[in-house]
N, CA and C atoms as a LAMMPS dump frame, in Angstrom:
ITEM: TIMESTEP
0
ITEM: NUMBER OF ATOMS
681
ITEM: BOX BOUNDS ff ff ff
-5.0000000000000000e+02 5.0000000000000000e+02
-5.0000000000000000e+02 5.0000000000000000e+02
-5.0000000000000000e+02 5.0000000000000000e+02
ITEM: ATOMS id mol type element x y z
1 1 1 N 386.059 359.101 -359.671
2 1 2 C 384.664 358.827 -359.94
3 1 3 C 383.784 360.076 -359.792
4 2 1 N 384.43 361.266 -359.575
5 2 2 C 383.67 362.494 -359.495
6 2 3 C 382.723 362.494 -358.315
7 3 1 N 381.453 362.866 -358.567
8 3 2 C 380.455 362.93 -357.51
9 3 3 C 379.792 361.602 -357.234
10 4 1 N 380.161 360.588 -358.001
11 4 2 C 379.508 359.304 -357.825
12 4 3 C 379.788 358.764 -356.429
13 5 1 N 378.763 358.253 -355.799
14 5 2 C 378.897 357.771 -354.425
15 5 3 C 379.765 356.531 -354.378
16 6 1 N 380.55 356.41 -353.325
17 6 2 C 381.398 355.238 -353.135
18 6 3 C 380.693 354.237 -352.245
19 7 1 N 380.771 352.969 -352.614
20 7 2 C 380.194 351.934 -351.785
21 7 3 C 381.035 351.772 -350.533
22 8 1 N 380.412 351.394 -349.444
23 8 2 C 381.142 351.188 -348.205
24 8 3 C 381.014 349.736 -347.777
25 9 1 N 381.978 349.31 -346.989
26 9 2 C 381.949 347.958 -346.436
27 9 3 C 382.124 348.076 -344.936
28 10 1 N 381.173 347.559 -344.188
29 10 2 C 381.285 347.607 -342.735
30 10 3 C 382.357 346.645 -342.262
31 11 1 N 383.261 347.143 -341.446
32 11 2 C 384.333 346.328 -340.874
33 11 3 C 383.945 346.007 -339.442
34 12 1 N 383.353 344.846 -339.229
35 12 2 C 382.848 344.506 -337.904
36 12 3 C 383.967 344.275 -336.895
37 13 1 N 385.183 344.077 -337.37
38 13 2 C 386.294 343.852 -336.448
39 13 3 C 387.314 344.97 -336.543
40 14 1 N 386.975 346.045 -337.282
41 14 2 C 387.93 347.105 -337.537
42 14 3 C 387.868 348.221 -336.529
43 15 1 N 388.229 349.426 -337.008
44 15 2 C 388.39 350.552 -336.099
45 15 3 C 387.069 351.208 -335.707
46 16 1 N 386.03 351.024 -336.526
47 16 2 C 384.754 351.675 -336.23
48 16 3 C 383.96 350.875 -335.205
49 17 1 N 383.683 351.507 -334.07
50 17 2 C 382.888 350.85 -333.035
51 17 3 C 381.432 350.824 -333.476
52 18 1 N 380.804 349.669 -333.361
53 18 2 C 379.425 349.525 -333.818
54 18 3 C 378.486 350.396 -332.981
55 19 1 N 377.556 351.067 -333.666
56 19 2 C 376.564 351.912 -333.016
57 19 3 C 375.192 351.485 -333.522
58 20 1 N 374.293 351.198 -332.613
59 20 2 C 372.962 350.728 -332.99
60 20 3 C 372.201 351.821 -333.73
61 21 1 N 371.728 351.488 -334.938
62 21 2 C 370.957 352.424 -335.747
63 21 3 C 369.463 352.197 -335.6
64 22 1 N 369.087 351.096 -334.899
65 22 2 C 367.682 350.782 -334.707
66 22 3 C 367.177 349.763 -335.7
67 23 1 N 365.959 349.262 -335.523
68 23 2 C 365.37 348.314 -336.464
69 23 3 C 365.213 348.971 -337.834
70 24 1 N 365.667 348.279 -338.884
71 24 2 C 365.682 348.896 -340.203
72 24 3 C 364.279 349.274 -340.678
73 25 1 N 363.314 348.376 -340.492
74 25 2 C 361.957 348.652 -340.962
75 25 3 C 361.368 349.888 -340.324
76 26 1 N 361.558 350.025 -339.016
77 26 2 C 361.025 351.193 -338.311
78 26 3 C 361.722 352.462 -338.783
79 27 1 N 363.058 352.377 -338.93
80 27 2 C 363.8 353.558 -339.391
81 27 3 C 363.342 353.971 -340.783
82 28 1 N 363.19 353.007 -341.683
83 28 2 C 362.811 353.321 -343.055
84 28 3 C 361.444 353.992 -343.118
85 29 1 N 360.485 353.472 -342.357
86 29 2 C 359.147 354.062 -342.359
87 29 3 C 359.195 355.501 -341.864
88 30 1 N 359.978 355.75 -340.826
89 30 2 C 360.064 357.106 -340.278
90 30 3 C 360.83 358.037 -341.226
91 31 1 N 361.87 357.494 -341.867
92 31 2 C 362.646 358.307 -342.813
93 31 3 C 361.777 358.73 -343.989
94 32 1 N 360.964 357.817 -344.5
95 32 2 C 360.088 358.14 -345.621
96 32 3 C 359.012 359.148 -345.209
97 33 1 N 358.508 359.016 -343.997
98 33 2 C 357.533 359.977 -343.497
99 33 3 C 358.159 361.361 -343.358
100 34 1 N 359.416 361.406 -342.901
101 34 2 C 360.116 362.679 -342.751
102 34 3 C 360.344 363.325 -344.107
103 35 1 N 360.679 362.52 -345.121
104 35 2 C 360.9 363.062 -346.455
105 35 3 C 359.625 363.65 -347.038
106 36 1 N 358.486 363.124 -346.617
107 36 2 C 357.202 363.66 -347.085
108 36 3 C 356.741 364.834 -346.225
109 37 1 N 357.456 365.118 -345.144
110 37 2 C 357.053 366.189 -344.255
111 37 3 C 355.983 365.782 -343.278
112 38 1 N 355.776 364.472 -343.128
113 38 2 C 354.721 363.977 -342.242
114 38 3 C 355.221 363.671 -340.832
115 39 1 N 356.52 363.66 -340.619
116 39 2 C 357.085 363.328 -339.304
117 39 3 C 358.508 363.857 -339.235
118 40 1 N 359.053 363.85 -338.045
119 40 2 C 360.439 364.248 -337.879
120 40 3 C 361.313 363.023 -337.67
121 41 1 N 362.584 363.242 -337.421
122 41 2 C 363.501 362.139 -337.161
123 41 3 C 364.133 362.339 -335.79
124 42 1 N 364.566 361.25 -335.218
125 42 2 C 365.217 361.303 -333.915
126 42 3 C 366.526 360.54 -334.049
127 43 1 N 367.616 361.261 -334.246
128 43 2 C 368.906 360.648 -334.517
129 43 3 C 369.724 360.555 -333.233
130 44 1 N 370.194 359.351 -332.877
131 44 2 C 371.021 359.206 -331.672
132 44 3 C 372.452 359.682 -331.928
133 45 1 N 372.618 360.99 -332.047
134 45 2 C 373.922 361.552 -332.418
135 45 3 C 374.979 361.39 -331.328
136 46 1 N 374.547 361.426 -330.063
137 46 2 C 375.536 361.402 -328.995
138 46 3 C 376.406 362.641 -329.063
139 47 1 N 377.717 362.452 -328.997
140 47 2 C 378.649 363.578 -329.057
141 47 3 C 379.131 363.876 -330.467
142 48 1 N 378.622 363.17 -331.458
143 48 2 C 379.073 363.357 -332.834
144 48 3 C 378.572 364.692 -333.386
145 49 1 N 379.483 365.468 -333.966
146 49 2 C 379.123 366.734 -334.615
147 49 3 C 379.588 366.721 -336.069
148 50 1 N 379.596 365.537 -336.664
149 50 2 C 380.085 365.402 -338.038
150 50 3 C 379.377 366.318 -339.008
151 51 1 N 378.051 366.398 -338.932
152 51 2 C 377.31 367.232 -339.887
153 51 3 C 377.551 368.715 -339.628
154 52 1 N 378.059 369.05 -338.444
155 52 2 C 378.32 370.453 -338.095
156 52 3 C 379.741 370.886 -338.438
157 53 1 N 380.571 369.955 -338.867
158 53 2 C 381.988 370.263 -339.109
159 53 3 C 382.464 369.789 -340.473
160 54 1 N 381.528 369.503 -341.38
161 54 2 C 381.899 368.895 -342.668
162 54 3 C 381.626 369.779 -343.871
163 55 1 N 381.537 371.075 -343.646
164 55 2 C 381.438 371.999 -344.764
165 55 3 C 380.06 372.15 -345.371
166 56 1 N 379.042 371.634 -344.703
167 56 2 C 377.691 371.758 -345.24
168 56 3 C 377.192 373.2 -345.119
169 57 1 N 376.505 373.678 -346.155
170 57 2 C 375.719 374.896 -346.011
171 57 3 C 374.34 374.463 -345.528
172 58 1 N 373.679 375.304 -344.792
173 58 2 C 372.389 374.946 -344.185
174 58 3 C 371.286 375.812 -344.785
175 59 1 N 370.298 375.164 -345.378
176 59 2 C 369.156 375.905 -345.916
177 59 3 C 368.26 376.353 -344.765
178 60 1 N 367.95 377.62 -344.738
179 60 2 C 367.106 378.197 -343.704
180 60 3 C 365.799 378.63 -344.373
181 61 1 N 364.716 377.956 -344.031
182 61 2 C 363.436 378.17 -344.699
183 61 3 C 362.677 379.356 -344.1
184 62 1 N 361.673 379.786 -344.824
185 62 2 C 360.859 380.901 -344.338
186 62 3 C 360.149 380.543 -343.035
187 63 1 N 359.912 379.242 -342.84
188 63 2 C 359.229 378.797 -341.627
189 63 3 C 360.173 378.688 -340.427
190 64 1 N 361.48 378.85 -340.658
191 64 2 C 362.459 378.761 -339.567
192 64 3 C 362.548 380.104 -338.835
193 65 1 N 361.429 380.549 -338.321
194 65 2 C 361.355 381.878 -337.71
195 65 3 C 362.283 381.991 -336.501
196 66 1 N 362.296 380.963 -335.663
197 66 2 C 363.137 381.02 -334.457
198 66 3 C 364.617 381.013 -334.823
199 67 1 N 364.978 380.258 -335.867
200 67 2 C 366.375 380.205 -336.282
201 67 3 C 366.83 381.546 -336.839
202 68 1 N 366.003 382.142 -337.687
203 68 2 C 366.35 383.437 -338.272
204 68 3 C 366.543 384.491 -337.193
205 69 1 N 365.781 384.369 -336.118
206 69 2 C 365.849 385.354 -335.041
207 69 3 C 367.164 385.296 -334.274
208 70 1 N 367.836 384.151 -334.294
209 70 2 C 369.062 384.016 -333.5
210 70 3 C 370.331 383.889 -334.337
211 71 1 N 370.201 383.664 -335.639
212 71 2 C 371.378 383.583 -336.5
213 71 3 C 371.738 385.004 -336.953
214 72 1 N 372.981 385.444 -336.752
215 72 2 C 373.377 386.786 -337.188
216 72 3 C 373.112 386.979 -338.683
217 73 1 N 372.563 388.106 -339.055
218 73 2 C 372.177 388.365 -340.444
219 73 3 C 373.349 388.217 -341.406
220 74 1 N 374.552 388.564 -340.947
221 74 2 C 375.715 388.487 -341.836
222 74 3 C 376.106 387.057 -342.165
223 75 1 N 375.544 386.094 -341.433
224 75 2 C 375.823 384.686 -341.698
225 75 3 C 374.871 384.082 -342.73
226 76 1 N 373.857 384.854 -343.123
227 76 2 C 372.845 384.343 -344.036
228 76 3 C 372.975 384.98 -345.413
229 77 1 N 372.882 384.151 -346.437
230 77 2 C 372.917 384.621 -347.823
231 77 3 C 371.669 384.131 -348.533
232 78 1 N 371.341 384.757 -349.656
233 78 2 C 370.194 384.312 -350.44
234 78 3 C 370.431 382.9 -350.948
235 79 1 N 369.427 382.064 -350.839
236 79 2 C 369.551 380.678 -351.278
237 79 3 C 369.46 380.588 -352.796
238 80 1 N 370.26 379.699 -353.359
239 80 2 C 370.195 379.446 -354.802
240 80 3 C 369.225 378.311 -355.108
241 81 1 N 368.63 377.722 -354.069
242 81 2 C 367.741 376.576 -354.231
243 81 3 C 366.271 376.988 -354.323
244 82 1 N 365.876 377.968 -353.549
245 82 2 C 364.461 378.338 -353.525
246 82 3 C 364.318 379.813 -353.171
247 83 1 N 363.432 380.48 -353.878
248 83 2 C 363.194 381.897 -353.62
249 83 3 C 362.658 382.089 -352.207
250 84 1 N 363.17 383.091 -351.534
251 84 2 C 362.707 383.396 -350.198
252 84 3 C 363.446 382.673 -349.099
253 85 1 N 364.256 381.674 -349.471
254 85 2 C 365.029 380.953 -348.464
255 85 3 C 366.417 381.581 -348.316
256 86 1 N 367.02 381.309 -347.2
257 86 2 C 368.377 381.764 -346.937
258 86 3 C 369.291 380.552 -346.804
259 87 1 N 370.565 380.785 -346.943
260 87 2 C 371.575 379.75 -346.752
261 87 3 C 372.583 380.229 -345.729
262 88 1 N 372.862 379.394 -344.747
263 88 2 C 373.913 379.695 -343.785
264 88 3 C 375.155 378.935 -344.22
265 89 1 N 376.158 379.661 -344.672
266 89 2 C 377.367 379.043 -345.204
267 89 3 C 378.313 378.623 -344.085
268 90 1 N 379.058 377.559 -344.357
269 90 2 C 380.031 377.075 -343.38
270 90 3 C 381.219 378.025 -343.297
271 91 1 N 381.912 377.971 -342.192
272 91 2 C 383.137 378.753 -342.03
273 91 3 C 384.245 378.162 -342.899
274 92 1 N 385.355 378.866 -342.99
275 92 2 C 386.461 378.425 -343.842
276 92 3 C 386.982 377.053 -343.444
277 93 1 N 386.885 376.712 -342.16
278 93 2 C 387.382 375.412 -341.704
279 93 3 C 386.34 374.311 -341.832
280 94 1 N 385.184 374.625 -342.419
281 94 2 C 384.143 373.627 -342.619
282 94 3 C 383.144 373.515 -341.497
283 95 1 N 383.338 374.282 -340.436
284 95 2 C 382.428 374.188 -339.289
285 95 3 C 381.246 375.137 -339.458
286 96 1 N 380.154 374.806 -338.796
287 96 2 C 378.977 375.666 -338.788
288 96 3 C 379.293 376.9 -337.942
289 97 1 N 378.928 378.089 -338.396
290 97 2 C 379.224 379.297 -337.617
291 97 3 C 378.502 379.348 -336.271
292 98 1 N 377.488 378.508 -336.094
293 98 2 C 376.763 378.47 -334.837
294 98 3 C 377.329 377.435 -333.861
295 99 1 N 378.401 376.777 -334.264
296 99 2 C 379.041 375.788 -333.386
297 99 3 C 380.03 376.504 -332.473
298 100 1 N 379.87 376.348 -331.179
299 100 2 C 380.749 376.977 -330.207
300 100 3 C 381.23 375.948 -329.2
301 101 1 N 382.544 375.802 -329.098
302 101 2 C 383.143 374.839 -328.168
303 101 3 C 382.592 373.431 -328.387
304 102 1 N 382.381 373.084 -329.651
305 102 2 C 381.913 371.751 -329.984
306 102 3 C 380.435 371.522 -329.759
307 103 1 N 379.68 372.584 -329.461
308 103 2 C 378.246 372.459 -329.21
309 103 3 C 377.478 373.45 -330.079
310 104 1 N 376.263 373.068 -330.461
311 104 2 C 375.405 373.975 -331.214
312 104 3 C 374.886 375.049 -330.274
313 105 1 N 375.155 376.305 -330.609
314 105 2 C 374.753 377.408 -329.736
315 105 3 C 373.293 377.793 -329.924
316 106 1 N 372.636 377.246 -330.961
317 106 2 C 371.214 377.556 -331.192
318 106 3 C 370.404 376.263 -331.269
319 107 1 N 370.822 375.257 -330.517
320 107 2 C 370.243 373.916 -330.649
321 107 3 C 368.72 373.914 -330.574
322 108 1 N 368.15 374.614 -329.629
323 108 2 C 366.694 374.593 -329.452
324 108 3 C 365.962 375.363 -330.548
325 109 1 N 366.71 376.166 -331.311
326 109 2 C 366.1 376.974 -332.366
327 109 3 C 366.693 376.656 -333.747
328 110 1 N 367.41 375.558 -333.852
329 110 2 C 368.115 375.244 -335.105
330 110 3 C 367.133 375.045 -336.265
331 111 1 N 367.597 375.291 -337.5
332 111 2 C 366.723 375.181 -338.67
333 111 3 C 366.207 373.76 -338.88
334 112 1 N 365.102 373.651 -339.613
335 112 2 C 364.517 372.348 -339.902
336 112 3 C 365.492 371.458 -340.656
337 113 1 N 366.344 372.052 -341.479
338 113 2 C 367.35 371.276 -342.213
339 113 3 C 368.21 370.467 -341.249
340 114 1 N 368.592 371.077 -340.136
341 114 2 C 369.407 370.386 -339.138
342 114 3 C 368.596 369.293 -338.449
343 115 1 N 367.33 369.587 -338.184
344 115 2 C 366.465 368.606 -337.537
345 115 3 C 366.261 367.376 -338.422
346 116 1 N 366.247 367.595 -339.743
347 116 2 C 365.963 366.51 -340.681
348 116 3 C 367.189 365.68 -341.034
349 117 1 N 368.387 366.202 -340.763
350 117 2 C 369.594 365.501 -341.205
351 117 3 C 369.791 364.21 -340.427
352 118 1 N 369.98 363.123 -341.167
353 118 2 C 370.153 361.798 -340.55
354 118 3 C 371.168 361.016 -341.366
355 119 1 N 372.395 360.913 -340.873
356 119 2 C 373.441 360.257 -341.656
357 119 3 C 373.239 358.747 -341.762
358 120 1 N 372.244 358.214 -341.045
359 120 2 C 371.931 356.792 -341.214
360 120 3 C 371.44 356.494 -342.622
361 121 1 N 370.999 357.533 -343.34
362 121 2 C 370.535 357.316 -344.707
363 121 3 C 371.663 356.779 -345.586
364 122 1 N 372.908 357.184 -345.314
365 122 2 C 374.041 356.687 -346.086
366 122 3 C 374.314 355.218 -345.762
367 123 1 N 374.221 354.879 -344.482
368 123 2 C 374.419 353.481 -344.082
369 123 3 C 373.328 352.606 -344.691
370 124 1 N 372.107 353.112 -344.735
371 124 2 C 371.003 352.355 -345.326
372 124 3 C 371.246 352.108 -346.804
373 125 1 N 371.8 353.104 -347.487
374 125 2 C 372.024 353.006 -348.924
375 125 3 C 373.326 352.305 -349.274
376 126 1 N 374.189 352.081 -348.272
377 126 2 C 375.457 351.407 -348.531
378 126 3 C 376.483 352.277 -349.213
379 127 1 N 376.43 353.581 -348.967
380 127 2 C 377.385 354.502 -349.576
381 127 3 C 377.974 355.421 -348.508
382 128 1 N 379.057 356.113 -348.87
383 128 2 C 379.647 357.079 -347.961
384 128 3 C 379.011 358.444 -348.171
385 129 1 N 379.231 359.338 -347.225
386 129 2 C 378.643 360.675 -347.28
387 129 3 C 379.386 361.599 -348.228
388 130 1 N 380.58 361.223 -348.623
389 130 2 C 381.352 362.077 -349.52
390 130 3 C 382.833 361.82 -349.417
391 131 1 N 383.628 362.815 -349.81
392 131 2 C 385.074 362.676 -349.846
393 131 3 C 385.692 362.928 -348.471
394 132 1 N 386.973 363.265 -348.471
395 132 2 C 387.697 363.441 -347.21
396 132 3 C 387.124 364.557 -346.345
397 133 1 N 386.416 365.517 -346.948
398 133 2 C 385.823 366.585 -346.149
399 133 3 C 384.685 366.069 -345.275
400 134 1 N 384.2 364.888 -345.576
401 134 2 C 383.117 364.267 -344.798
402 134 3 C 383.647 363.089 -343.965
403 135 1 N 384.926 363.129 -343.63
404 135 2 C 385.57 362.01 -342.937
405 135 3 C 384.895 361.666 -341.612
406 136 1 N 384.507 362.679 -340.854
407 136 2 C 383.881 362.424 -339.557
408 136 3 C 382.544 361.714 -339.755
409 137 1 N 381.764 362.189 -340.717
410 137 2 C 380.473 361.547 -340.985
411 137 3 C 380.687 360.134 -341.506
412 138 1 N 381.669 359.959 -342.382
413 138 2 C 381.928 358.626 -342.939
414 138 3 C 382.275 357.616 -341.856
415 139 1 N 382.998 358.055 -340.835
416 139 2 C 383.321 357.141 -339.732
417 139 3 C 382.042 356.722 -339.012
418 140 1 N 381.139 357.659 -338.808
419 140 2 C 379.871 357.327 -338.156
420 140 3 C 379.03 356.419 -339.056
421 141 1 N 379.03 356.69 -340.353
422 141 2 C 378.265 355.868 -341.298
423 141 3 C 378.746 354.42 -341.254
424 142 1 N 380.055 354.233 -341.2
425 142 2 C 380.605 352.878 -341.147
426 142 3 C 380.267 352.169 -339.839
427 143 1 N 380.006 352.96 -338.808
428 143 2 C 379.738 352.364 -337.493
429 143 3 C 378.274 351.978 -337.296
430 144 1 N 377.359 352.646 -338.013
431 144 2 C 375.942 352.348 -337.823
432 144 3 C 375.64 350.894 -338.134
433 145 1 N 374.797 350.273 -337.297
434 145 2 C 374.351 348.897 -337.529
435 145 3 C 372.836 348.837 -337.348
436 146 1 N 372.129 348.571 -338.432
437 146 2 C 370.69 348.357 -338.352
438 146 3 C 370.422 346.913 -337.925
439 147 1 N 369.36 346.722 -337.173
440 147 2 C 368.929 345.368 -336.847
441 147 3 C 367.811 344.984 -337.811
442 148 1 N 367.78 343.716 -338.18
443 148 2 C 366.779 343.208 -339.118
444 148 3 C 366.237 341.908 -338.55
445 149 1 N 364.963 341.903 -338.2
446 149 2 C 364.383 340.746 -337.531
447 149 3 C 363.583 339.844 -338.451
448 150 1 N 363.351 340.279 -339.689
449 150 2 C 362.569 339.469 -340.621
450 150 3 C 363.246 339.413 -341.978
451 151 1 N 362.864 338.401 -342.755
452 151 2 C 363.389 338.275 -344.114
453 151 3 C 362.928 339.451 -344.972
454 152 1 N 361.733 339.956 -344.685
455 152 2 C 361.209 341.097 -345.439
456 152 3 C 362.075 342.329 -345.225
457 153 1 N 362.512 342.557 -343.984
458 153 2 C 363.405 343.682 -343.709
459 153 3 C 364.707 343.527 -344.48
460 154 1 N 365.243 342.317 -344.526
461 154 2 C 366.488 342.07 -345.245
462 154 3 C 366.31 342.338 -346.733
463 155 1 N 365.189 341.88 -347.315
464 155 2 C 364.935 342.119 -348.737
465 155 3 C 364.784 343.613 -349.019
466 156 1 N 364.103 344.295 -348.111
467 156 2 C 363.902 345.726 -348.294
468 156 3 C 365.22 346.485 -348.233
469 157 1 N 366.052 346.144 -347.252
470 157 2 C 367.346 346.823 -347.141
471 157 3 C 368.199 346.536 -348.372
472 158 1 N 368.158 345.32 -348.864
473 158 2 C 368.91 344.977 -350.068
474 158 3 C 368.407 345.795 -351.255
475 159 1 N 367.085 346.001 -351.329
476 159 2 C 366.514 346.79 -352.421
477 159 3 C 366.964 348.244 -352.351
478 160 1 N 367.07 348.8 -351.136
479 160 2 C 367.557 350.171 -350.975
480 160 3 C 368.991 350.281 -351.476
481 161 1 N 369.831 349.305 -351.115
482 161 2 C 371.228 349.329 -351.562
483 161 3 C 371.328 349.174 -353.077
484 162 1 N 370.483 348.301 -353.649
485 162 2 C 370.491 348.126 -355.109
486 162 3 C 370.052 349.416 -355.803
487 163 1 N 369.048 350.075 -355.237
488 163 2 C 368.58 351.334 -355.803
489 163 3 C 369.696 352.372 -355.801
490 164 1 N 370.416 352.485 -354.679
491 164 2 C 371.504 353.461 -354.579
492 164 3 C 372.616 353.149 -355.572
493 165 1 N 372.965 351.881 -355.693
494 165 2 C 374.019 351.494 -356.632
495 165 3 C 373.615 351.829 -358.062
496 166 1 N 372.354 351.572 -358.396
497 166 2 C 371.869 351.859 -359.741
498 166 3 C 371.861 353.361 -360.014
499 167 1 N 371.338 354.131 -359.076
500 167 2 C 371.271 355.582 -359.245
501 167 3 C 372.672 356.168 -359.402
502 168 1 N 373.612 355.678 -358.585
503 168 2 C 374.98 356.153 -358.706
504 168 3 C 375.589 355.838 -360.061
505 169 1 N 375.212 354.693 -360.626
506 169 2 C 375.785 354.252 -361.904
507 169 3 C 375.231 355.025 -363.091
508 170 1 N 373.977 355.469 -363.016
509 170 2 C 373.377 356.142 -364.172
510 170 3 C 373.42 357.663 -364.053
511 171 1 N 374.207 358.152 -363.111
512 171 2 C 374.312 359.599 -362.946
513 171 3 C 374.914 360.305 -364.141
514 172 1 N 375.548 359.538 -365.041
515 172 2 C 376.138 360.123 -366.244
516 172 3 C 375.12 360.321 -367.357
517 173 1 N 373.854 359.984 -367.078
518 173 2 C 372.814 360.164 -368.082
519 173 3 C 372.658 359.009 -369.038
520 174 1 N 373.39 357.926 -368.807
521 174 2 C 373.38 356.794 -369.736
522 174 3 C 372.024 356.104 -369.834
523 175 1 N 371.156 356.284 -368.831
524 175 2 C 369.843 355.65 -368.86
525 175 3 C 368.766 356.576 -369.418
526 176 1 N 369.191 357.757 -369.845
527 176 2 C 368.237 358.681 -370.442
528 176 3 C 367.388 359.455 -369.461
529 177 1 N 367.73 359.434 -368.177
530 177 2 C 367.002 360.194 -367.165
531 177 3 C 367.992 360.959 -366.307
532 178 1 N 367.504 362.006 -365.669
533 178 2 C 368.343 362.795 -364.775
534 178 3 C 368.106 362.351 -363.338
535 179 1 N 369.177 362.021 -362.659
536 179 2 C 369.097 361.615 -361.26
537 179 3 C 370.162 362.363 -360.474
538 180 1 N 370.022 362.452 -359.16
539 180 2 C 371.043 363.128 -358.348
540 180 3 C 372.394 362.432 -358.466
541 181 1 N 373.45 363.198 -358.317
542 181 2 C 374.79 362.624 -358.335
543 181 3 C 375.534 362.828 -357.018
544 182 1 N 374.981 363.651 -356.113
545 182 2 C 375.611 363.81 -354.806
546 182 3 C 375.248 362.621 -353.929
547 183 1 N 376.098 362.24 -352.997
548 183 2 C 375.767 361.118 -352.11
549 183 3 C 374.434 361.284 -351.395
550 184 1 N 374.139 362.473 -350.879
551 184 2 C 372.872 362.679 -350.193
552 184 3 C 371.702 362.501 -351.15
553 185 1 N 371.823 363.08 -352.349
554 185 2 C 370.756 362.948 -353.33
555 185 3 C 370.506 361.509 -353.721
556 186 1 N 371.588 360.753 -353.9
557 186 2 C 371.472 359.337 -354.26
558 186 3 C 370.796 358.558 -353.144
559 187 1 N 371.241 358.764 -351.908
560 187 2 C 370.697 358.016 -350.775
561 187 3 C 369.223 358.327 -350.564
562 188 1 N 368.866 359.612 -350.639
563 188 2 C 367.469 360.002 -350.439
564 188 3 C 366.589 359.418 -351.539
565 189 1 N 367.048 359.491 -352.787
566 189 2 C 366.255 358.941 -353.888
567 189 3 C 366.087 357.432 -353.729
568 190 1 N 367.132 356.75 -353.262
569 190 2 C 367.038 355.304 -353.054
570 190 3 C 365.976 354.965 -352.02
571 191 1 N 365.87 355.781 -350.979
572 191 2 C 364.841 355.575 -349.954
573 191 3 C 363.446 355.751 -350.551
574 192 1 N 363.329 356.674 -351.486
575 192 2 C 362.032 356.948 -352.091
576 192 3 C 361.587 355.855 -353.07
577 193 1 N 362.543 355.265 -353.807
578 193 2 C 362.171 354.425 -354.963
579 193 3 C 362.571 352.964 -354.821
580 194 1 N 362.987 352.522 -353.652
581 194 2 C 363.501 351.157 -353.519
582 194 3 C 362.504 350.094 -353.957
583 195 1 N 361.201 350.409 -353.899
584 195 2 C 360.186 349.411 -354.25
585 195 3 C 360.31 348.953 -355.703
586 196 1 N 360.892 349.806 -356.544
587 196 2 C 361.133 349.398 -357.939
588 196 3 C 362.008 348.147 -357.98
589 197 1 N 362.928 348.05 -357.031
590 197 2 C 363.893 346.953 -357.029
591 197 3 C 363.388 345.739 -356.249
592 198 1 N 362.138 345.826 -355.795
593 198 2 C 361.454 344.679 -355.215
594 198 3 C 360.456 344.073 -356.202
595 199 1 N 360.226 344.773 -357.297
596 199 2 C 359.218 344.368 -358.275
597 199 3 C 359.772 343.271 -359.184
598 200 1 N 359.197 342.061 -359.14
599 200 2 C 359.686 340.967 -359.999
600 200 3 C 359.636 341.332 -361.482
601 201 1 N 358.72 342.211 -361.874
602 201 2 C 358.593 342.598 -363.277
603 201 3 C 359.803 343.384 -363.762
604 202 1 N 360.579 343.929 -362.826
605 202 2 C 361.757 344.709 -363.194
606 202 3 C 363.019 343.854 -363.323
607 203 1 N 362.921 342.585 -362.973
608 203 2 C 364.086 341.696 -363.064
609 203 3 C 364.553 341.61 -364.515
610 204 1 N 365.806 341.923 -364.757
611 204 2 C 366.368 341.856 -366.101
612 204 3 C 366.026 343.031 -366.984
613 205 1 N 365.36 344.046 -366.426
614 205 2 C 364.989 345.215 -367.224
615 205 3 C 366.228 346.009 -367.624
616 206 1 N 366.137 346.71 -368.742
617 206 2 C 367.246 347.539 -369.203
618 206 3 C 367.418 348.743 -368.291
619 207 1 N 368.573 349.387 -368.372
620 207 2 C 368.812 350.584 -367.572
621 207 3 C 367.797 351.673 -367.894
622 208 1 N 367.418 351.788 -369.146
623 208 2 C 366.454 352.814 -369.523
624 208 3 C 365.077 352.535 -368.911
625 209 1 N 364.678 351.271 -368.922
626 209 2 C 363.394 350.921 -368.326
627 209 3 C 363.419 351.147 -366.82
628 210 1 N 364.514 350.709 -366.184
629 210 2 C 364.655 350.91 -364.746
630 210 3 C 364.726 352.4 -364.405
631 211 1 N 365.469 353.138 -365.214
632 211 2 C 365.602 354.568 -364.971
633 211 3 C 364.27 355.278 -365.029
634 212 1 N 363.455 354.938 -366.012
635 212 2 C 362.133 355.55 -366.12
636 212 3 C 361.249 355.148 -364.946
637 213 1 N 361.367 353.887 -364.521
638 213 2 C 360.585 353.426 -363.37
639 213 3 C 360.992 354.167 -362.108
640 214 1 N 362.284 354.445 -361.957
641 214 2 C 362.775 355.192 -360.801
642 214 3 C 362.197 356.607 -360.796
643 215 1 N 362.221 357.261 -361.951
644 215 2 C 361.69 358.622 -362.051
645 215 3 C 360.202 358.646 -361.72
646 216 1 N 359.454 357.698 -362.264
647 216 2 C 358.015 357.648 -362.011
648 216 3 C 357.719 357.349 -360.542
649 217 1 N 358.508 356.46 -359.944
650 217 2 C 358.317 356.137 -358.533
651 217 3 C 358.6 357.351 -357.657
652 218 1 N 359.634 358.111 -358.013
653 218 2 C 359.971 359.315 -357.255
654 218 3 C 358.855 360.348 -357.343
655 219 1 N 358.267 360.491 -358.506
656 219 2 C 357.171 361.438 -358.676
657 219 3 C 355.968 361.037 -357.822
658 220 1 N 355.681 359.742 -357.794
659 220 2 C 354.571 359.278 -356.964
660 220 3 C 354.852 359.547 -355.495
661 221 1 N 356.085 359.271 -355.069
662 221 2 C 356.443 359.491 -353.671
663 221 3 C 356.286 360.974 -353.312
664 222 1 N 356.747 361.839 -354.193
665 222 2 C 356.68 363.281 -353.928
666 222 3 C 355.307 363.864 -354.212
667 223 1 N 354.386 362.986 -354.631
668 223 2 C 353.002 363.403 -354.894
669 223 3 C 352.944 364.475 -355.965
670 224 1 N 353.755 364.275 -357.008
671 224 2 C 353.772 365.205 -358.125
672 224 3 C 352.901 364.693 -359.256
673 225 1 N 352.258 365.573 -359.995
674 225 2 C 351.445 365.121 -361.13
675 225 3 C 352.322 364.588 -362.248
676 226 1 N 351.78 363.72 -363.062
677 226 2 C 352.526 363.186 -364.196
678 226 3 C 352.863 364.322 -365.147
679 227 1 N 354.05 364.266 -365.786
680 227 2 C 354.44 365.351 -366.696
681 227 3 C 353.55 365.372 -367.933
C-alpha cells in the first residue's frame, strides 16, 4: 500500500498494555491549539523513547536558539522544508544523535519539533505511525486509550477516524486534490478537517466534493487566504 496509512485495531486483551491517553475532547482541543501554535502539548511518555529511536529527522527552527547552542554543528544539515531551518538527521541505527543511554541529553533545550510530537495523534486517527521502522511507536499507539464521556466526544472521534480513512484513500489523487500520504501528514490533516465529516450536508457526497471540502477546511484552519 506504499505510504498509505494502515488502520489499526486495539486489542484490549492482547499484548499491548492499555495506557490512558486522557479525555478525547480535551486532547483534541489542545492538539488543535498546538497545531495553530497557540499552545503546547504535554505527552505522558513515561520511559517510552519511540520517537527518539524510529529514524525521524528533527527540524530545528530558527527560534530553537537553545537547541542550536547544544547540538554539535556536524549533526545539523540544511533543511529541505524551509529556508533558514536545519535538520538533525538520525543515526544509522535510527536513533537520535542526542540520545545517550536511553535518555535525551538535551531534554531541557530540545527543539520545538520534539516538544510538539505526540503519537496520540495516530491513535486518534485510527492509523499506525508507519512501517516496521516505527515498531516501538506503533506499540504505544495501540496501547493508548482515550476516554469519552459524552456522545458528542464519540461522534467527534468517529469523524476524525473517518477523515483519516478518507485522506489515506485519496492520496493517489483520485479525488482531484493533493493531500498528505505519510501517516503523520494524514493524522494531522484529519485533526484539522474532521468537522467536514460531521456536516450532514456532506453525507453521500462524491470523493471530489469531499476532497475539495477537506482542502478548504484545512486552509481555514491554517488561516490561509483563499487561492
